[in-house]
N, C-alpha and C positions, 0 to 999 in steps of 0.2 A: 269675327265678325255670323251671323246666324242666318242661314238661307231659308226663308218658309216657302212650302210650294200650296196655291191656290189653286183652283180650278178653272182654265180660261176661257171657258163657257159650259153651256150647259146649265141644267137646275140648278145647281150649286152656287153658281159664280155672282151672280147680284147677292142672293143670300148669305155669301161668306164672306161678303163686302161690307152686305148689312151689319151681320154680326161684329165683325172686327171693327167697326163705326161705334156702336153702342160700348163696345167695352172698350172704348178709349185708344183703339188702335187703328185710326183711321187711315187706309192704303193712299197712299198719292202718286198717279202715274202720271205722266206727262200727256202720254195719249195712246188708243186704245190700240196702236200698233206697237207698241214696245212691250216688251215679254218680262220687264223689271220695274220694280217699283219700289217706294220704300214706306217705311212708316216712322215719322218725324217723332209721334211719342215715345220711341224705344231706337234711340241711334243704335247703330250696329245690326238691324233686322232688314234685309233684303228681301221682298218678296218677288218669286218667280212665277209665272202664269205657266202653267202645263196642263195637259190632257188628264182628266179625273183617272182616268185607264193607267197612266205610267207613272203617278205619284208615289204609290207604293213601292214601284222599283226605283225610281228615282231617290227617295229615302237610302234603302236599303243598299243602292251602289255608292252612296255619299255625294251625290250630285247637289242633294240638299239635304237638311236635318231636319226640318220637321214639314208634315204638309197637311190639311186640310181637303179630307174628302167623307165621303158615304164608308159606315161602317160595311155595307154589302161591294161594296169595290175593294175596299181594304181585305177584306177576308176571301175574295174570291183572286185576288192580284200577288197578295204577299207571298214571297217565297218561304218553304220550309225549310227552316235556320237561316233565315235572311237577317235575323237579331233587329227587325222592327217591332215595336207594341206599341197600344193603345195608350196616348200618353193621358188624355182628356176626352170623354165619352159623354154623349147625350149633351150635344152644344145647344139643342132648341131649336134646329130648323134641316131641314131634308128629310122630314118623316116619313118614312114611305114601309112596304111589306115586299118583300120578295116572293109570291105565291105560285101557284102551279094552276093552269086555266084549261078546263076543258070543254069542247063544245057541249054548249046548253041544250042540244036534243038526247046527249047521252043519259039518259033518263036511269039509267041501272047503275052510274056511274056521280055518287053525291059525297065519297070519301076516300082517303088515299087508302085504305081497307081493301075497296070494291077497285081503286087503281092497279093495285097490287093482284088482286084477282084477276082482272083484265088482262093485265102483261103474262102471267100464267098460261090464262087460258090460249093465247095467243102464240104462246110458245108451244103449247101442246098441239093443237090445230095445225101446226107447220107454216105459220102466218107470218107474213114480217113483224119484228120487234116493236114494242113499241115507239114512235119517234118523238121526241122530246127538244122542242126549238127554244132555244136560252144561248142568251150572253153570258151566264154564269156556269157555264159546264161542269167547274169542280163543286161547286156547291151545292148543284144538282145532285150530281152523282154519289155524292155522300147523303144528301136528307133521303135521297128515292133507296140508295141501300138500304141505308138505318132504317127506311119505314116497311122495309120488304119487298118491294118493287125491284125485283133483281134483273127483270129481262126488258131491255128496252137502249135505246143507241141515241146518243147526245146528236141534235143536226144544228151545223152551222149558221146561225142567220145575224145578219147582218143589218137590214133595214126593220121595219115595223112587223115585231115577232107576232102580233094579233092576227096578222092576214095569214101566218104560215098552214095553220089546218084550210082554211078558206082554198087555199093555193094548191096544196095537196102532198106538201114537202114534209107534212110533219103532223102527226096525230093531235099533240097535247103543246102546251108553252110555258115558260117558267118566266115570269119579269115582273118586274118592279111596278107597285100599284100603288099610288096613293088613297083613291076615292073606288076603284073601282070602274069608273064611268066608262073607260076604253074596251077592258074587258065586254063589259054587257054590250055594247056598242058595236063589237065585233062578234057577239053571238056566243060569247065564253063564260063562264060561271069558275069561280071559286067549289072546293071540295073542302069537307070538315078534314081539321087537319092537316092541309096541304098548304100551311103557311111554313116555307123553307127558313126565315128571318126576319124579326124586324129589323130595322135600317135605320139610322141617324146620322148624321155628319159629325165627326170625332176628330182628334188632334192626333196623328200620329209622329212616330219621332224614334231612332234608333238609340239607344240610350249609351253604348261607345262613343259616339260620334258626338253625343252634348258632353261628357265628361271628360272627352280630349284635352282640352283648352280650358284653364279657370276661366280666364277673360269670357269666353264664349258661354261657359256655364251662368256667369254673372245676367249676361244678357238673356239668355235661355230660361233662366228663373223667373226671372221681370216680365215677360213675356209670357209665360206658362201664368204665375200670380194674376195677372191680366185677363188672360182667357177663362181661369176659372171665378173671378169676379163676375164678368161678364155670365154666366151659366148660373151662377145663383141669384 
């Protein structure tokens, strides 16, 4: 039996089901309250509906064999040495960017280089460090340090990030954006070089799990083949 995790809600829920349907892998779920479903086209595959943020961990702890999730979420939540990997990238839906958003009245900050200079100025003046609100602290920290923004703190945020600067608990944000409309409506702007990563839905799995049983491997290969055909 192959266990496939699919987002239980959020932006990728309907898109993932639509993609599987168009790939000849329609999911049959008895009702919305059930957290498991079947794919009749490939007997032996059980769908498990999971929170998108939990899918990478579920793969790495062998609770599921494969999962559909955003590349951004995968890169943020995967464990170092966890053994998971991207099996099929660019599934053709869920395209977005993880971007830095700064207040639009910061006329002197139009690039990530200028943001680095600002963080240094704040440090030299003895002011508070630049506060960054994001749900992607690992990706943000890695990106900012790489770009020379060395003096900042990550601020935990669970609600609407765009409100963080207005509410005063952060100076800038880093969040997923598809069109930039929400940023602009909240008086935020993107900056040159401020794209942390481009993201799209992908299929992830754990190689050791997939090759553990030859019968499982046959089912897994059949499923992956259909997924790849749906992408091309």
